[in-house]
C-alpha positions in Angstrom: 52.8 120.2 108.4 55.4 120.6 105.1 58.1 118.6 104.7 61.6 120.0 106.3 64.4 119.4 104.1 68.1 121.3 104.5 68.9 121.4 101.2 71.6 124.1 101.8 73.3 121.2 103.9 73.0 118.2 101.7 74.4 120.4 98.3 77.3 122.1 100.5 78.3 118.0 101.1 78.0 117.2 97.8 79.8 120.0 96.5 82.6 119.2 98.7 83.1 115.9 97.6 82.8 116.9 94.0 85.6 119.5 94.6 87.7 116.7 95.9 87.3 114.5 93.3 88.0 117.2 90.2 90.6 116.1 88.4 89.6 112.7 87.9 88.2 111.3 84.4 85.2 110.5 83.3 82.2 109.8 85.8 84.5 110.1 88.5 84.5 113.6 88.8 81.0 114.6 88.0 78.8 111.5 88.8 77.8 111.9 92.7 77.7 108.2 93.0 80.7 107.6 91.5 82.7 110.3 92.7 81.4 109.1 96.3 83.1 105.7 96.1 86.1 107.4 93.9 86.9 109.8 97.1 85.9 107.2 99.8 88.5 104.6 98.1 91.2 107.3 97.5 91.2 108.3 101.3 91.7 104.6 101.8 94.4 104.4 99.9 95.9 107.6 101.2 95.3 105.9 105.0 96.9 102.7 103.8 100.1 104.1 102.2 100.9 106.6 104.7 101.8 103.4 106.7 103.2 101.3 103.6 105.4 104.4 102.8 107.3 103.7 106.0 108.1 100.0 105.7 109.4 100.5 101.4 111.7 103.2 102.7 113.0 100.9 105.4 113.7 98.1 102.6 115.3 100.6 100.4 117.6 101.9 102.8 118.5 98.2 104.0 119.1 97.2 100.3 121.5 100.5 99.8 123.5 99.6 103.3 124.0 95.5 101.7 125.1 97.0 98.5 127.3 99.3 100.1 128.8 96.8 103.1 129.3 94.0 100.2 131.6 96.0 98.5 133.7 96.1 101.7 133.3 91.9 102.2 130.3 92.0 104.9 126.9 91.6 104.5 124.2 93.7 105.8 123.4 91.7 108.9 127.1 91.0 109.4 127.6 94.7 109.3 124.9 95.3 111.7 126.0 92.8 114.1 129.7 94.5 114.2 128.3 97.7 114.9 126.3 97.3 117.5 129.1 95.0 118.9 131.2 98.3 118.7 128.9 100.3 120.1 127.9 102.4 117.3 124.6 103.3 117.2 123.3 105.3 113.8 120.1 104.5 111.9 119.7 103.1 108.8 118.6 106.2 107.0 121.8 108.0 108.0 123.6 105.0 107.2 122.2 104.6 103.7 122.7 108.5 102.7 126.3 108.2 103.9 126.9 104.6 101.9 125.5 106.1 98.3 126.3 110.2 99.3 129.6 109.5 100.7 131.6 106.1 100.7 134.7 107.5 102.2 132.7 108.0 105.3 130.7 104.9 105.0 134.1 103.3 104.8 135.3 104.5 107.7 132.2 103.4 110.1 133.0 99.7 108.3 136.5 99.4 109.3 135.7 100.8 113.0 132.7 98.1 113.1 135.3 95.7 112.0 137.9 96.4 114.6 135.7 96.0 117.4 
């Protein structure tokens, strides 16, 4: 009995990976083993960095809020404590956006938090 090899499926699998690594430099785009390794590593980085992106943005928001709060005479932690005490529920993303784009609105929120 002759050996059965499904060349159609194996070729399709390889073509799929080669299509995904198109645009890489040198062997990373056209050598099968290198391309396979490149794709696997790239997918790992993508998975990891989808999570890291959330951390990075939160850190950026905190830095922006801290900078704006210091202009108002408070540190970041003092501001967040004052907001919590005043019962003002606003997330860091919106607070950072206000600090950057609408300083008057941010100042109003800080003043309200200081009074409470």
